[in-house]
N, C-alpha and C positions, 0 to 999 in steps of 0.2 A: 611541527605545529599541532597537527591533529592529536597526537599522543599527548602532548603538554596540556591541551585543553581537557581531554579525557581524564587524566590523572587529576587535574585541579578540580573538575567537577565532581568526581568520586570522593575526593577529600572533603569538599565543601558539603557534599551529601551526608557523609558520615558525621561531620561536626554538627550538621543542622539537626539531625536526628537526636543528638545528645543534649542539645540545648533547647530545642523547640517542641512545643506541644501539638503543632499543626502539621501532621504528616500522614502519609499513607504508604504502606509497604505490602506488597503481595509476592507470593511464591506460587508458581505453577509448575507442576510435574506432569508430563505427559509423553505419549507415543502415538506413532502412526499405527501401532499394532501390527497385525499380520498384513503383509503387502504380497498380492499376487499379480502378475504381469503376463498376459497371454500374447504372444506376438501373432501376426498373421500367419496363417498355416498350421497353427497348434493343433495337435501335439507334435508334428513332424519337426517343428523348431523348438528351440530351448525355451523353457517356461521359468520365469523368475519367481521364486517363492521365498520369502524370508521375513525375518523381523524387521520392523520399520524404525528401529532405533529408539532412543530415549532423549527427553530434553527436560531441563530445570531451568526456569526462567525467574530471576528475582528482579523486581522493579519497583520504583517508588517515587514519590515527589514529596519534598518538604518546603514548607513556607516559613520564613523568618524575616519578619519586617518587610523591607522593600525587596528582600531576595526570594528566588524560587529556584530549587535545584532538583532536577530530574535525572534519574540513571537507570539503566537496565542492562542486566548481564546474563547471557545465555550460556548454558553448559549443555553440549551435545554429545550422544554416543552414536556415532555414524559408522557406516560400513557398506560393503557391497552384498547384495542378497546371494544366497547359496555359497558364501565363503565367510563363515562366521569368524574365522581367524584374523579378518581384516578389520574387525570393529575397533575404533579408537575414540578417545575422548577429544572434543574440540571445544574451546571456550571463545567466546566473542563479546565484546562490549558493544551491545547493539545501539544504546542510547546514552548520551551524557551531554547535558546542557545546562546552562545558568541563566536566569531571567533577572534583571535588575530594573526596578521602577524608581528612578530618581524623582520623579514628579508624576502627578496624576495623568498628564497628557503624552507621557513617553514611556516606552518599555524597550529595554535593550536585551538582546540574546547572544550568547555565544556557545558553540558546541556543535553536535551533530543530531539529527533526527528531530528537529523542532518543527512546528507548524507556523508558517506564515502563509495564509491562504486567502482566496477570495470565497466567501461563504457558499455562493451559488454553484461552485465546482464540486460539492459533495455528491457522490453517488450512493444510492442507498443499498443495493445489493452488494456491490463491491466494498461498501462500508469504509470508505475512504474518499479522499479528494482526488481528482484527476491529477495526472502526473505533472502537468504544467500549472494547474490551479494551485498547486502546493509550490508556490514559487520561490519560498524561502525554507530550505531544508537543513542547510548547514552552514558553518562558517560565522559570520557576524550578522546580525539583524537588528533592525530598529523599526518600532512602530509608533506611529504618532497620531493621537487623537486630536485632530484639529478642529473638531466640532462634535457635537453629541451624536451626530449621525454619519460622521466621515472619519475612517481610519486610513492612514497612508503607511505603507511599508516599504523598507529598503532592504536589501540583502547583498552581501559579498561572500560568495561561496569560498571556502578555503579548498575544497576538493576540485580544483580546476587545473588546467594545463599550465597556465601562466606563460609557458614558452612553446611555441607550436613547432612542427616539424621543419620549418625553415629558420628556427632559432630567432623567431620574431616575438617580441613581448605581445601577450594577448590577455586581455582582461575581460571578465564577465560581470555583469551586474544585473540584478533582479529588482523589479519594483511592482507594487500592486496598490489598488485603492479599492475600498469598499464603502458603499452608501447603504445605510439602514433606514428605510422609510415605513410610514405606515405603523408606528410603534413595533418596528422590527419584523413586521409582516411580509415586507418586501425588501430584499436585497439586491443590488446592482453592483457588480465590480469588474475590474479588469487588471491585467498583468502584462508585464513587458519584461522580456529577457534579451539583453543585448550583449555582444562580444565586439572587441575592437576589430575583429576579422569575421566574416560571415554574415548571413542574414539574421535578422532578429525573429523571436518568437513572441507572439502577443495574442491575447484573447480576451473575451468578454463572457461573463457568466450572470446569471440571474436566478433568484429563487423566490417562491411565493408560498406562505404558511398561514394565510389570513383566515382560511376555512377550517373549522375544527376537524382534526384527524387526517387533513390533506396536506401533503408536501408536493411540489413541483419545482424542479430545477432544470436549467439547461444553459448552453452556451456554445461558443465557437472558438477554435484555436487556430491560428495560422502557424503553419511549420512546427506542429506539435508532436509530441510522443504519445502513441495510442496506449491504452491499457492492454491491448492485446500483446504488446510487446513484453509487458510485464506480468504475464499470465503466471503468478507466483503460486502455483498450486502445491499444497503440501505433498501430494502423492508423487510427484516427479522430484526424486531426492536431488537430483543434480541441479535443479534450479531452486529447490526448497531451501538448501543450505548455502546458496550463493547470496552474497550481500547485494541489496538493490538499492541502497542509499546513494550510490553514485549513478550519475547518468551514463557511464560507461556500459551498463548492463544492456545486452540486447540479444535476440535470437543469433543464431551463427549466420542467418541469411542477411542480417543487416538491420539497422534501425533508421529507416528512411523517414524523414519528417513529412508530415502530411497535413491536410486541412482536415481538422476534427469537428464533428458535431456532436454534442453531448445532450442527452435527455434522460431525465430520472424522475420516478413519481413513486410516492408511498401513500397508502391509504389505510388508516387505523379505524376499525369499527369493532366495538366491544372488546372482546378478546382476540380478534382476528387482525392479522396484518398482510397486506398484499403490496409487493413492490416489484419495480421493473427498471432496468437500466438499458440504455442504447447508446453506442458510440460508433458510428461509421466513420471511417477515414479515407481520404482520397489523395494519393500521392500526386505531387506536382509533375511528374514526368512519367512517361512509360519506363519499363524495365525497373520499376520501384514497386515495393510492397505496400498494398493497401490494407491497414489493420481494421478489424471489425470485431466488436465485442458486443454481447447481448446477454442479459441475465434476467431471471424471474425468481422472486421469492414468495412463498407462502408461510406464514407462521400463525401460531395459535397458543394462547396461555390455557393449558389444561387445568391447572390450579395455580394458586398464588406461588407455590415452590416449584412447579414444573412447566416447562415451555417446550414446544416443538416446532422446529423450522425445517423446511426443505427448499434448497436453491438449485436452480438448473443454469448453467453458464456456458456460452459458446465463444471461443476465441478463434481468430482466423487471421492469416496474412494472405491476402489475394494478390496475385502477381499478374501484370498485364504487360507482355512484351510488345515490341514494334509491330508484330503481326496480329495484334489482338488476340493471342492464344493465352486464355485465361488459365491460371493454375492456382493452387492454394495449399496452405498448411493449416489443418484444423485441429481443435481440440474441443471435445464435449466434456462436461462434468456435471454429475448429479451428487448433491451432498444433503441426505437428510440426517438431522441430529437432535438429540434431547439435551436440554439444560436443566440440572436439578440444583436448586438453591436451598442449602441446609443451613438454616439460621442465618446470621447476618455475614458469616466470614467464609463460608465453604460453598464453592461452585463446581459441580461435576458436569463435564461435557462429553457426550459419547455419540457417536454417529458412524456412518459409513460412506466412504467416498468412492463413487463409480466414474470411471473415465474411459474415453476412447481417444487415442492421441496419434496423430499421424506423424511418421517417422520423418525426419530431416533429410529426405532425399527426393528424387523425382520418380519414384516407382509406385506412388499411391498406396504405400504399404501402412497398415495401421496396427496399433498395439491397444489391448483393452485389458483393463483389470480393476482392482478394488483395494481399499485400505480400510482399516477399522480403527479410526483415531479415538483416543480417550485422554482427558486430562482432568486434573484436580487442581483447583486454584483456591489458596487460603490467603485472605486479606487479614493483616495485623491491625 
């Protein structure tokens, strides 16, 4: 089913470009550059040093009447550091979906990697919505505008188990609602994810942007998946090249549902931007991992064509056993980068990612390193 939907979306995208004048297509070529990882005890232990691979991503969206088609394909040259003979090409269709608007009050979606969200679940530094706030991600979706200030969404994921380990039929359904008030300055929304077996996941989010230059958002999720579980850092190649669109993704230590509190703020003043995210999580039981995520960003527009940003992020899984013996797995990351806009079509991004990552064991061992990513994006 998924391959059929993907093929249909790509075909419609190609046909749409041929017949439509309303489309946007971009191509991004990039690399993690030189990657160096120093394990604890270096130089006594092995040090990873090598080329961070290459990627080329073609993405676009085309609008034709009541239809919109979106697609993204990524080709990667991947491999192990210090073993150049293991590099190989890998291609993946990252995004393929079709939107249909049969009436002004309804919008239908089919495919993968689309967005049905509660607006208040957006996190500024993470630059995306929370894992559960993006309640509609793949499969079939429908959004209804029941009033000028109310949207209701329904989602039936295709990438689900359908039959559990006991050979019993299992169905998952997701739903969300968003209220836009005060001329869209205030949004209040909620979402619900239910299965025919197991406990539901639900949450509420809100955001306020009624003061010029200021954005505040936050919410609560019951039995949610923390951002710390999805610390998809490009410098960690094992996770970087792993698909995270499926809820199957987790650390090897497990993906325990938790009570999550989300807070985010962004303040723009002149050419400067300051933003911060915070998401602590509290597991329902002992012997479970408590996710924690915090991040800070500072940015400034140097000229109309050049921008500088630096972000610092911290991801952790805190473990509390029955004896209240706290342990954790941590990751720190600092990412300064420059963005150069050349004309209306070219964007060059260059920076340096510095990280300290705790190894997945109980020995409190850490590995540190950095990468020098660079990319060039051309918009047609």
